N, C-alpha and C positions, 0 to 999 in steps of 0.2 A: 505493499499499500503504500502511494507516494502521497508527502504531505506538505502543503503548502501554509507556512506559519506567518500570519500578519497581525499585527499590532493594530488596534483600533480604539481611539478616545472616545468617540461616540458612543460606542457599544458598551465601553466602561463605565461611561457617565449614566446610560439606560439600565445597563446591569445593576449598577448600585442603586438605582431610583427603586427599581424592581424590588430588590432585595429589602427596602427598609419600608416601602409603602404596601409591596402586595402580600408579602410574606412576613412582614415586620420581623426580621431580621437584624440583630444588631451588628453594625459595622466595626470592624477592626480599629480602622481610623476615626477618632472622633472630630477631628479636624472636618473629614469629609462628611460627615453625619450633619454637623452642624451645619455645614454651608450649603447642602444640597436640600437638607429637609422639607424648606416650605416647596421649594420648586419642584420636588417630587409629590409632593401633598397636591397641588396644583395639576400637575401631569395626570396623576391617579384619581383624582376627582373627575377629571375631564373624560379618561378613558372609562371611569364607572358609568358617567351618565351617558356615552355613547355605547358604549360593549355592554353594560349591563351584568348578567352572570357569567358571561362568557369573557370577562375582565382578562381572566389568566391567559386567554389565547391572544388576547390582542397584545397585552405586553411580549408574549413568546414571538410573535410575528415582530414587533416593534424593535425589540433588541435583537433579533436575527437579521432582519433586514438592515439594520444601520452600519454593520459590517461591510456591506455590499454597495451603498450610496453615499457618497459625499455631501450631497444637497440635502439638507433638511425639509426643503419642499418636496423635492422627488421622495423622501422617505415617507413624509405622510401621506401623498397620492398613492405610492404603492403599497403602503399598508391598509389604507382604507379601501383600495381597491379588491384587495387580497383577503380580506375581512367581509367583503361582501356589501360595502356602504357605496351610495352614491358619491361620486366624485366629480360629478357636472357641477356642483355648489361648490365655490372656491371658499366658502367659509370656513368649513369644517378642515380642509388641509391648512389653509392659513392659520387655523389656531392651532393645531397640533405641531405645525413646524414652528410656531413660535414658542410653544411652550418647551418644546427640546430645546430649541436655542436658548432659552432663558435656564435650563438646566446645564446645558454646557457651559454656559457663561459663569456659574456658579463652580462647576467643577474643575475646568483648564486650568485656574491659578492656583489650585491646590497640588498640580502635578504639572508645572509648566512643560518640562521636558520628556512627559509621557512617551511619546513615539520614537525617543532616542533610547530610553531606558528599559521598556518592554522587551525588547529582541535580546538585551543583555539580560535582564530577569530570566529569558526562556531557556538561555543556552544549557544549564543543568538538566530540564527536561528532554531537550533534546539529544544530548549525548546518552541519557538514560534509553532515552527511546531507541537510538541506534544499537544499544547493546541487548533491550529487552524485548523493544517492540514487535519485530518479526516472530519470536517466540510465542508470544502471547498472543497474535493475532492466529498464528498456524494451530496452536492449541485450541483457540477460539473456534475456529474453523471444524478442527476435528471433532469436538462435543456438540456443536451445534450443526451449521450448515454452513460451508464455503461460500453458498450465495450470499449470506449475511455480510460479507466482507467487500466493501466497494474497493476500487482499484487507486482512487484519488480523492483525497478531502482538502479541506480547507483547517486549518488550526486559528482561531481567531482569540489573540492574546489579551487580556484583559488586566486593569490594575487589580490585585488584589481586595477584594472589599469586605468577604468573610475570613478569608486566611485558606482557601481552596473549594474552589466552588466550579461548578460548569453544567453546560446543557448541550445535547446534541439537538441539533436542527436538520431533520431529516429531508424535508422537503428543499432546503438550501444545500444539502451535501456539506454542511460545516459543522464543527463543534466549538463554542466559546468556553474557554479557561482560563481563571485566573494564575497570572503566571507569579505563582510564589517560589521563592529562591530556594527552601527545603522542603523536605517531604515534613508536613506538617504531623503526621501519623506516621511512626515506623512500620506500624502493623499494616499500612493501608499506603503504598509508594505513590507518588504522583502519575507513575508511568503505569499503574495499572487503573487509576482513575482516567486516564487518557483512552486506556483500550477499552474500557467500559462504556464510554461516551460513543468512541469511535464504532463500536460492535452495534448502536442501535441505528446507524444510518441508513441500511437497506431494509428497515423493518418496514417501512411503507411501501416497499415492493406490493403490486395485486395480489400474490400468491400469498401474501402474509397479512393482507388489511382486508381484503374484497368484503370478508364475510363480518368485520367488526368497525371497518371504517378507520381513516387515517387520523382522527382526533383522538379516538380511543386508543390507538397504537401509540400516539405520542404519551398518552397518561401511563401506558402499560410498559413501554420501552425501557425505561430506565428501572424498573422491577423486575422485568423477565430478564435482563441481561446480565444482572447482577449476580446470580449464582455461576453462572456460567463464566463470568469474567474472574470470579474468584478461585473457580475450580481450574481455571487456566494459569492461575497465577502461582497457587499451589503446586503445580508441576513444578514450577520454575522456582520454588522456595521462597515465592517474594511475598506471599500471604497466605492465609488459610482460607477454606471453605466450610464453614461451619456455622453456627446459629448467633454466637455472639459476635465475630466479625460481622457477619451481616447486618447485625443490629448498627455496630459500629460505623460501618460503611454508610446506612441510611442517614445515620444522626450528622456525621461528620461533611457528607457530601451533599448535604442538604437536599435528598431526596424528596420530592412529593409525596405524601403518604394518602393514601383513600381515608376521605372522613369515616369516622366511627372504627378506625381498623388500629387498635392499640398495636403498636410495633411488635413488644413481647410475647404477648401472650396470643395475638391472631396472624398479625400481618406476616413475619419471620417464620413462623410454623407452617403457615401455607405455604409460603415461597419454598420452603425446603421441600414438604411434601411435593409441591408439583415438578419440583427439577429431581427429584428422584423418581418419579413417575415417567418425565420425560426421557431420562437416561435409560430406564428399563423398556420403554416403549418405542421410542425415537419415531414420534409422529412427525408430519410436517409442521414446520412453524407456526403457520397460520391456523391450524387444529389446536396445536398447545396453547397458542396467545388465546384463543375463544375459550379454552378451559379455565386460563389463569383468570381471564376476566370474568367468569362465572364463580371461581372459588372466591374472588375477591369483592362480587356483587358490582362491579362495575358496569354501565352501560351507556 
């Protein structure tokens, strides 16, 4: 798999805003939190008014596409269109682009040399990926299906907001990841987190998503590929595939948890049962994803 590494200040700002407004996560840099909080709140309120209960989807599209488009006006139009909203009335796109620009104006002075620093911060991860990445992907393909592995992908580098977090954007064939200098958790190296995100990129293929839809696949993907990634990492002695490690990954990697699913008593045991059944029966990934959605009562 060929990786193209690209820093993004705009995606970094929106990623941090999404973290504090949508997820209510605490940022590791209090200066950043104080600087962008009001602008994140304004943007979040606008999104909630427009997208309502689909606000997480809107944020997902906004942060992912920010790495592709330099113009905030173009970004606003693209996201509104992908979300299915009418873009003929320019008021919405002007409002959205203005809110993004306000956020960036608060974010950029905190990290004035961000685009120079992010490639430097990413070097340890790039070096570890050269050493372990091919092996992790090879074992992932063996444990699941080789068709899940893309030939090429973009890695969008972000200023660390939570000390190690990221998201796979299937429809854009990219992952966004915080460029942390060291492994925050020795038991869960960053190279394993990167492999976990990359393993999700082909899940939206029709063979995997035609019966449950790409939106549900986006919610299931981070959970479905977690046991497979930990199992691949265990082969290389980078981590372990057990319930305690899975719980740690969900918490430390900020993996969204289905509503009313306690991590310790419900979610992780269900994931482990699903993974063991998968290894025994080896169904098509689309069939396995349907089963996981049913186990987690997702629709």
